[in-house]
C-alpha angles and dihedrals in degrees: 000000000000121000118272126214123219136165120256112231097196127082125236086218088071101041129354093192099057133056121195123207124201112206137168133203123206110249091220120041117245113243112242094213091256095081093261125110117248116223118180112239095215097045092044090053093047093046089055094058119100127221111288094015111142128231138172118257141155121225123211128179118260124234110294089237092055099086137095119270117267086226102083091194094056115110117243134196117200123190110187109181106148096008097060123207096311098102091048090051089052092048092050091050091051092048091050091055094046 
């Protein structure tokens, strides 16, 4: 299976030893066009994990521009199609700590 990329929803400002992922699973399977439901292997695996289950992952830094503003009063628009709410969760956690 090839590696999958997902956005981390936790902040290293809170805990450098733990990464939190925010995932979602469709409630109804998407039809593949062949009459069979399509269930993502990676998301199905992740959705089956319980809180505090371990897993192997590799972290890499995000783009330097992909971070919340240091000005907490600055307005921000976040469009998260494809990424989901994970980056927003991370930004909110960082703002709460600051």
